[in-house]
N, C-alpha and C positions, 0 to 999 in steps of 0.2 A: 830095755826099751820095749814098749808095746809095738806090735807089728802094724805100723800105720800103712794104709794103702790108699793110693790116690784113685780118683775116678773123674767123672765129669765135674768141671769146676762150677760151683754155684755162681749165679749171675752177680756181677758187680765186683768180684775180687780182681785186684790188679797185682802184678808182680813187678818188682823194680829194685832200685838200689839207692843208697844214700851217698851224697858227696858231703863229707864233713868239712868244717871250717879249716881244720888243719890241712886237708887236701887242697882246699881252695888257695891257701897261702896268700902272700902279698900284704901282710900286716905285721906290725911290731918291729919292722926294720927301719933303717935310716930313711926319713922322709915319708914313711908309710903311716897309715892310721894305727893307733895304738889302743888295744883293749886292756883289761885289768890284769892279763897275764904278762904284760910287758915287763914289769919289774921283776917277776920271777924268771923270765927269760934272760933279762939283763944280768941277774945275779947267779945264773946257772942252776936254779932250782928245777927248771924244766928245759928241754931242748928248745931252741928258737924255732918259731913257725917257719921262717924262711920262705923258700919257694913253694914248699909243699908239693903238690902234683901240678902246679902251675895252672890251675883251673881258672883263676882270676884273669890272668893275662891271655891265656889261650884255651878257652872252654871247649873249642870244637873237638879236640882230641878226646876229651872226656865224654862229650855227648856222643861221638861216634862209637866209642867203646861200649857205652851203655846201650845204645840202640843195637849194636852188634850182638850184645849178650841177651837180647830178647826183652829188655826192660820196657815195660809199658808205662811206668811212672818213675820219675827221678826227683828225689828230695834234695833240695839245694839250700845251702846256708845263705842267709842274708845278714851279713855282718853289720851289727848296729854301729860299731866304731867306724866302719867305712862310710856309712850313710851320714853320720854326724861325727866327723873327725875332730871337731872342736866345739866349744859352746857358741861359736859365732854363726853357725848356719849349717845348711844341708848341702851335701855334695850331689848335685843333680846329675853330674856326669856318671857317678857311681850307680845311681838309680837307673839311668839310661842303659848302662852296660848290663845290669841285672835283667832289665827288660829284654835286651837282645839275646841273652843266654836262655831265658825262658821261651822266647820265640823260637830259638834253635831246638829246644826240646819238642815243641809242637810240630816243627817242620819234620822231625824224625819220628813222629807218631807217638811221642811220650807226653804224659801229663806232668807239668812241673808243679812241685809242692815247695813252698817257701817256708823255711824255719826262721823265725824272727829272733829267738833267743835260745842259746844252748850253752850255758856255763860261761857266757862272756857278755860284757857291756863296755862302753867306752871308758878308757882309763881316766879321763878327766872327770867322770862322775864319782870317782873314788872307789876304793876296794870294798868299802862297806855300804855302798849305795843302797843295797836292798834292805838295810836296816832303817832307812829314813822313811818317815810316814808318807811322803809324797811320791815315793818311787813307783807305785802302781799307776798313778795318774800320768807320770812322766813317760812311762812305757806305753800307755794307751795312746798318748798323743803321737809317739813314734810309730806305732802300728797303724794309726789312721793316716798318717802322712805317707807311709809306704803303700798302703792299700789304695790311696788316692792316685799315687804315681804309677803303680804297677797293676791296677785292677784290670786293665785291658789285656794283660799277658798272663795273669794268674788268678785263680779263684779258690785254690786250695792252700790253706795256711795252717802252720803249727805255730802257735803264739809262743809258748814257753815249754821247752823240752827239758825234762829231768829237773823240775824244781826241787823235788825231794833230795836228789843227789847234790844239787848246788848247796842246799842248806846243811845237809849232813856233812858233806866233805869240806865245806868252807868254814863251818862253825863248830863242828864236833870232831871230825877226823883230822882236819888240818891239811887235806890233800889238794884243795882248790883255794885260790885267793878268796878271802884274806888270810887263810891258813890258821885260823884260830882252833883251839882244842877245848872240847868239853864245855862250850858255851851253849848249853842246851836251851836256855830261855831265849837267847838271841837267835838260835837256829829256828825255833818255832816262829819267832817274829818274821824272820826272813821267808820261811815257807808261806806264812800267811800273806805277806806282801806279794810274793811271786804268784800265788794262786789268785789273789785279788787282781793282779795285773792281767792275768789271763782273762778273767771275767770282763773287766773293763775293755780290754782289747777286743774280745769277742763281740761285744755290743757295738764298739766303734767301727769294726770292719763290716758288720752286718748293716749298719746304717748306710754304708757306702756301696755295698754289694748285696743285693737281695739273695743272690744265688751262691754266695760264698759258702765254703765248707771250712769251718774253723775248729781246729782240734787243739788239745794240749797233750803233753806226753809225760809219762812217769817211768823212772828207772825201776825195774822190778826184779824179783820180789823181795820181801823181808818182813819185819814186824808190821802188823796191821797199821799202826799209827803213822808210820813213815811211808808206806807204800800203797795203801788203798784208801785211807781216810780222806785225802783230798778229793778224790772222785766221788766218794759217798757224800761229803758235805755239799758239793756242787749240785748233786741230784736230790738233796733232801727235800726241798719244796715240792718238786715234781712227784716225789714218792709219798707226799701227804704228811710229812713230818712237821708238826707245829714247832716253832722255834724253841719254845720253852722246854720241849721234850728232846732236844737234840742230844744232850749228854746221856740220858738213859738209852736213847736209840743207838748211840755209838757204842755203849757198853754191850748191848745185845749183838751188834754187828761184830765187835771184837771177839766175843765168845764164839760166834758162828764161824768166823774166819779161822780161829785157832782149832776148831773142831774139824773143819774141812781140810785145812792144810796142817796136818799134825806136825808138831815140832820134830826136827830130825835128831836132836840130841839134847842133853841137859843144858849145854851152852846156848843152843838155839832157844830153849824155853826160858832161860835166864835173860836172854836179850829181849825177848818179847815182853817179859814182865817188867823189865827196867824201862823199856820204851813206853809201856802203858802207864807206869808210875810217873814218868816225866812228861806225859801228854797233857796238854791243857784241855782235852776233851774227855768226857766221862764224868761220872758223879764222884765228888770227893767224899771220903768216908773216914771212919776210924782206922787207926793203925798207921804205921809209917808211910806206906804207899799211898793211902788215901790223903793223908796230910800233905805229902809231897805234891800230889796232883792238884790239890786245892791251892797251894802256893803258886804252882806253875800256871794255873788258870788265871789267877789274879795278876800275874806278871806278863801275860801274853795277850796281844791284841787279837780281836776276832773280827777284823774288818771283812774277812771273807764272808762271814755270816750276814753282816750288814748288807753287802752288795747282792748276795744271792736271794735274800729275802726282800730286798727293795727293788725288785725287777719283776717282769712277768714270770709266771710260774712255768717256765720252760728251762730245761737243763742247758746251761751255757757251754755245751760241748756238742759238736756235730760228729766228733770222733775222738778216739783216745789212742794215742801212740804208746807202745810199750817198747822200751829199749832193753834188749836181752842179750846176754852172752853167757857161755859156760861159766859157772861160778856165781851167776845171779841167784840161783836157787840154793837155799840152805840145805835142801834135800840132796844136793850134789855132793855133800860131804859124807853121805852115808855109804859105807863100803858096799852094801848089797845093791844099792841103786847104781853106783859107779860100775859095778860088774855088769849090770843089765844094760847099761847105756853104751858100752864099747862095742863097735861093730867088728873088731878084728882081734882084740886081745883076749887072752884067757881070763877066767874068773879069778884065779889066784893072782895073776900079775896085776890086774886092774884093782883088786881089793887092796893089795899091798900099796899100789900107787895112791889109792884114796886115803890111806892112813898117813901118808907122808905129808909133812908140813908144806904148804903151798906158798910160794913167794912170787910166782910168775903167772901172767894171765893165761898162759897155755896149759898150766898144770891142772886147772879145775876141769873135771870130767863134764862132758856134755849131758844135758838133761832135757831131751825133747818132750818127754812126758810132763815135766815141770812147766815148760813153756805153755803147753796146751791147757794145763790146769789154771795157770795164772791168767791166760786170756779169758777163760770162762769166768774167773772170779772178778776180774776188772770190768768185763762187759756188764756183769751184774751190778757192780758198784756204780757204774755210770748210768744206770737205768736202761741198759740195753743198747747203748750207743755202739756204732761200729768200731772195731779194734784194728789198729794198724800195727803190725809187728815189724820192729827193726831189730834184726838178729845178726850176730856175727860169730865167727870162730877164730880166735887168736891162734896164730902159729908161731913157733920159735923162729928166731932169725935164721937166714939162709935156708937150707933145706932140711932143717931138723924136724923130727917127728914129735907129735904130741904123745905124752905118756899113756893116754887112754886109747890110742890107736886110730882115732878119727883123722881122716884127711878131709880137705874142704869139699871135693866133689861128693863124697859119701854123705857128709853133713848136709850139704845142699839138697841132696835127694831126700833125706829123711825130713828135712825142714819143709820142703815143698809138699811132700806127701802128708805130713802132719797138719799143715795149714789147711789143705783141702779137706782132710778128714774132719778137722774141728768145725769147719764151716758147714759141712754136710750134716754134722751131728747137731747143728743148731747154734753154735757160737757165732755171733755176728762179726765175722772177720771181713774187713774191707780190703786188706791187702797184706802182702809180705814184701818188705824191702830189705835186701841184704845190706848190712852196714860194715864195710863201705865199698864203694866202687874201686878205689885204689888210692895209693898215697901213703904217707907216713902215719904212724899211730897217733892217737890223741894223747895229750899230756897225761901223765900218770900211768901210761901203759908202755913204759920204756922197752924198746926192743921188739915188742909184739907187732906182728903183721896180720892185718885183718882183710886186706883188699882182695877183690876178685881178680885184680890185675896188679902186677908189680910195676912200679914207676922208678926209673933210674935217671940220675942227673946226666945231662949232656953239656959238657963245658962250653959256655958261650951260646948255648942254643936251648936253654930251658930244660925240659925233661923229655924222656922217651917212654911211651906207654908200651909195655910188653904184651905179648899174647897170652902169657901164663902168669900165675900168681908168684909170690915170693918163694914158695916151696917147689916151683917148677910144674905145678899142676895146671891144666887148662880149665880153671874154674869158671871163667867167664863163658867159655863155650859150653861147659857142662850145664850152667844155669840156663842158657838159652835153649838147650835141648830139652831140659826138664819142663820149662814153660811151654814149649811147643808140644811136648808129649801130653801134658795134662789138658792143654787146650783142645787137643784132638781126641781126648777121651781115653788115653792110655792109662792103665792101672799101674801105679808105681809100686814095685815090690820093695820091701825093706832091704837095707844094705846087707850083703852076705857076711856072715861071721866065719872066722877060720878057727 
């Protein structure tokens, strides 16, 4: 890991945390709103959402913990299924409760940010809702309704978070509902609809709020076509790309991307080439890969291009969120990089760990350098829009240690220092939000603990928020001290190696 050093925080950067929908809880149970994860919970494919961290019923405890940890911004879920629990109408009481929670953020000196979609939509819309042609318009109407109701309490919005993960995991990997596998053409149609939904929602919100800050978010990083291309396409008109030249432009960007972020292995290179061959963007040509791309282009809608070129030539993004965790970067699989990124382990031990097959979220080594590189790349893709980092560090259940030697306080220190350094070096970083504040892990991360605070059930009394995280470390307090230090101009030294 490079020796990142903190200094005076550039103007505009905010530090905070994320409350995930899983932590919010209060859906998919008897008599509760249901999203498309309901059938998977019912059949045991994922753990039930249950109470979560009880943020829905009792948000005050979460808000107090966030404020006490020095959070200046708090990203909150706005569960679509809760707002529209059935086709019959809107739950105005739910919207009013969200407004009160956002007001509670402001009362504690925190900026509320609302996430409108993150891998979940109402169950009654169907598991393959995002394959239907009218899904972007349906979402845009939902976004307008929410902005109309909550505009007095919130001006910062993330419309669609992780559309690339939703499409890949739902229609290629099978890890997210509907759980289909290797349906690449459908996955591209889903990604097109999700990105189109963001653009339509962006314009709908701005018509209601002139001063709104409307962002989208990507899970990062990976092959160019699945992890940077959406942001490039949205910025194409602003960057002077004529529509008929989009495919040749994408080819040039793909080459530049692969030259800047060199493949970590032959497997990584093969994945990138397969993703490029299956992409509907880029010029078709002779040979199997070119013919395959031509077939994919004919089978995939390009409504995203229709909407971005049929609107004023301004990028439909006021910011770009990046969801990052160890293992996000293909570089993290490299033994030499894993050795450099461990703060406490010896090179031999970490290199051995890096070669071991990884099956758990906490096994992938941290890659702070990779995060900084990806922030720079995505900021460029979006035409220089501010980048919001949502980063986490999964820990084993109980008080187990990570194989790479990181604990959460050390990781937070490196993360805050790297964020400040990246901003001072010119990357337009808007903020760093640790994902997540507290509560159970998201679906698909069984057993992993990511929260700044541990949350334990209290029989008959909801949950209790602890002062430490699941490993026993005072991570919330550590985060608060780090924020206070960089705000006061303290230079953060890198974590000490042993």
